[in-house]
N, C-alpha and C positions, 0 to 999 in steps of 0.2 A: 264195311264202314270208313268214309273217309271224314275227316274230320274239316267243318268249316270252321275255321277259329282263328284266331289271331294271338300274339304276346301280348298284349295289350288286354283280349278278351283274358287268357290267362291270368292274368297279372292282377286284375280288378276281381277275377275270381277266389284270388288267394292260392291258386295250385301253383304258381312258381313265384321266384323273388327274383330280385336284380343280385347278382354278387360278382367280385372281381374274377377276371377271367385269369384262371390258375392255371397255365400249360404243363406244368408239371404233374396235375391231377388229371387231368386229360391224356398225358402219355401213359400215366400208369392203369387207367381205367381200359384204354385200347389195348394195353402189353396182357392185361389179366384176361382182355374178353378173346384173344388170339389163342391164350392158353385156354381158355374154357373150351373153345371151338376144337382144339388139339385132342382135348382130353374127349368129348363128346363125340369125335369121330373114332379114337383108338374103342373107346367103349360101346360101339353100334352092335356088334355082334354077341356082345355077352350080356349087355344092361341097356335094351332101346331106352327104357324110362331114365336111366341115369344120363343117356345122352340127349335125351331130351331136353332135360332139367340144366345142362350144361350149357347148353345151345341157348336156351330162353335166358339162362344167366349173361351169355356173352351180347344177348341182344339190347338188355337193359342196361349193362356197362357201355355198350356203343353210344345207345341213346343218351345217357348219362353223359358222356364225354362228349358229345354233338351240343347238349345243351350247357356245360361247362365253358364250352368253347365259344359261346354265342353269348356267354357272361349271364347264366340262368342258372337258378337251381330248384327240383322239384318241392313243392311241401311232403311232409311225411304223410298225410293222408293221400289215399290214392297215386302214390306214387307212380307205379306202373303204368296206369292208365295214364298220369299225367307226360308221363316219359314219351309215351306210345303217339298220344296227341301234339307233344312238341314235336317230334321227328318228323310225324305227319306233314306237318306246317310247312316245316325247314324243306323238308325234302322234296314236296311236291308232287306235281302229276306222274313225273318219272316211274316214282315209286307206288302210285296209288292202289296197284292190284295185291304187294304185298302187305298194306295196311290194316286190311281186315284179316289175314291170317295170324298178325301178330296180335291184334284186338282179342280174337278167340281163345287167347290161353289166358284171358283174364277174366275172371267171373265178375261182371258188373252188377 
């Protein structure tokens, strides 16, 4: 599933709101995402489910950092789906094969 959506549409839907860019928050989210990925890798042999959860959290934190760096934040309702939609529109065609995979983790 590739989302044909714009920032303006997400704003009108109330899925995102404008917010001041907070580079400290972006940095903290990316640092935590990196830690989550290392933890996922470390646990893969012992507990696959745990690893997938950490990898998913890393994806969400990275997407949220991307949103913050663009001056937006998601609303609470459907937050995970909104992050994926936003990342899809920013990352564009180069990453279009990855987006359906990420979307499959979310129960729509």
